[in-house]
N, C-alpha and C positions, 0 to 999 in steps of 0.2 A: 423496477428491477433491482435486485440486490445480488451482487456477486461477491462471495467471500473467498478470497484466495489465500491459501496456506502454503508457505514455503519452508523447506527444511534444508540445512546445509548451505546457507547463504555465505557470501564473502564477508568475513568478520569485520573487515575495515569499512566496507560499504554501509553495513547496517548500524555502524557507530558514528557515521559522519552526517551531521546535520546538513551540510552542503550537498552531499550526494543524495540525501533523501529529498531535498527541495528540488534538485534537478530531475529526479525520478518523477515526482508529482507533476512538474511542469510538462515533461514529455508524455506522461500518461494522459493528462488532460488533453493535450494536442492530438495524441493518437486516437482517443475516443471521441474527438470532435465536440468536446465540452468547452465551457467557458468558466474559468476560475473567477471567483468573487473574493477579492482581497488576497492577502498574502497567505502562504503556507505557514502554519504554526508548528514548530518542532520543539519539543522539550524532552530532557532526560530527567527522570525522577524515580522515586521508590528507593528501596534499600535492599541490599543483599541480592538474593537470587531473582527478585522481582524488578530490580533496577534495569532500565532500558529506555530507549527513545520511543516516543509516540509522536504522531503528527496528525494534523487535521487540515483539510482544504475544503472550504465552501465551494460549491459549483452552482451555477445558476439553477440547476435542476435538483440539487440536494447537496451531497457531501461525499468526501473520500476520507476514511480514517485508516491509520496505519499504526501498528504496534510491533516493536522489534524486541526479540529476546536474544541477547548476545551472551547469555550465561549458560544456557542449556540447549545446544543443538543449532545455534545460529539460525533461529526461526524468525519468520515474518508473517504477520496476519494483516491482510489488507481487505477492507470492505469498501465497495463502490456502490453507492445507492443513488439512483437517478429516476426521475419521473419519465425520462425518455429512454427508449431502448438503446443499447450499445452492444458491442461484440465482447462478451465476457471471455471468450476463448483467445481473442487477440490480446486482451488485457492480461490473461494468465501467461501467455507465451512471452509477452514483453516483460512482465514482472519477473518471471523466472530467469530470463536472460539477463536482465539488468542487474539483479542481485546475485547472479551466478549460483543459483540454488541447484542442489542435487535432485530435489524432488519438489513437485507441486501438485496441488489439487484444488479444484474450484467447486463450490456449491452455489447453485443459482436458485433464487426465490423470486417468483413473480407475484407482485402484490396488486391489489385493486383498491 
């Protein structure tokens, strides 16, 4: 299952904070009853309007990737991919609340 969560209007400070991003990932992994493998990697890179934080977390059943745009609309793009089923709606609600987003939407893809 792949859940792609898009957020708009996030709290500007939260999406710029590597510490807050790491705490979010830890709480999301726990919420979804997954098991992290190794540390959460967070980096800020690119230039100009493309500059922003990205993060990656291996989980035992695959991975979670995060990309943040603090230049245009305080947006976040989170992909959760797992070989095990999880509740994508709980993930969306938690993600929207954590980053204090004004809007969210989730697309779900079942793979075989």
